[in-house]
N, C-alpha and C positions, 0 to 999 in steps of 0.2 A: 706385745707385740715380743716373739724369742730374736733374743739378740745369737746372732748369724756367727759364728766362728771358726778357723781357719784350721785343720789339722792342728798345727803345732800349737795352737793352744787350745782346742782340748786336751794334748797331749800332758800338758805343767799344769792343767785342773784337773786331767782324770776327769774327763768327762765321753761319756758316748762310748766310743768304740774303746777308751781306754778308763769305764769305767769298772774300778776295783770290787767288788761286793766281799762280806765278807761274814764272821760269828764268831759273838762271846760266845766261851763258857766257863763253866766254873761245876768243881768239885773238891770232893773232900776223904779223907783216909781218918778210917776209924780212930778215936781216941787211941795217944797210948802206941801209934805203928810208929817203930824205929826208926828210927834215918836212914840205913840202908835199904830198906824194905823203901821208904819214900824214892830215893836215890835212882834201885830198880825199875821203879812201876816209870818213873816220867820216862828213863833212860829208855823204856820198852817202847812209852804210847812216842815219843818222836820215830824212834828205829823201826816201830811197825806200823806206825798208822801216820802218819806226820810226810817223812820224807820215798816212802812208796810211793805217796800218792798224788807228789807233787803241792802241796802243803807245806806254809809254815807256821809256826806256833812262838808266841811272842804271851811271854804268862812267867808269874812265880808264885810263888806259896809257902807252905812248910805245911801243916796240916790242911788247913783249906788254899785252893788253888784258884785263881783265876786269869784269861788270857787271851787273844785274841788272834784266831785261826782265821789263815787268807791264801792263795798261791801264793807260791814260790814268784813266781812273773807275774805281770798284767795281766789281769782274766777275774770270773767271778765262780768263785764259789757255790755250790748250784745244793738242794734237797742232797744228794747222793754223801755228798758229803757231812754233811749234816749227821744222815743217820749212823756213816760208816764210825765216824769220833763219838758220837751216846753208844753205839753197840761197842765196840770198844771200852768204853767205860766201866760200863755197867755188866759186860765179862769177865775183867778183872776187878771187880769189888767194890769198887769206886763208891761212895756215898751220898745224894745230895744233890745229883746232878742233876746242873741247868744248862739248855742251850739256846743260844737267843735266837730268833729269826737271824735271816739274811739281812745285810740291811750295806751301806755305800760305806767304807773303811773310810774316806776322805770324805762327807759331807752328813755323815748320820752320824749318831746313835740312839743305841736300840733305848726303849722307858722299860722296858722290861720284860724278860726271859717267859716262855712257854709256861 
């Protein structure tokens, strides 16, 4: 039997209309890439892909980067967001790019990348 929750409860628990979908992303720079180039590429990634599409990125790295992409507001990323991020990373010379399937960022965690 499913538990019936009111809107306030669903919002607090990030369920139903308040569910948030996102995806994990990993990539690598070529060995020996200088710090100024890394900074420039990451800044362009945020400026050209993340911000204009209403996305948020939380991640870190040096030569190997990993992080989470989700919507800036409550909502659900979709396949077009995954493809947009993947295409930009590929077109900017990054290596070993991995994009996870969409998952509930509050309740799930992907077990593997595609």
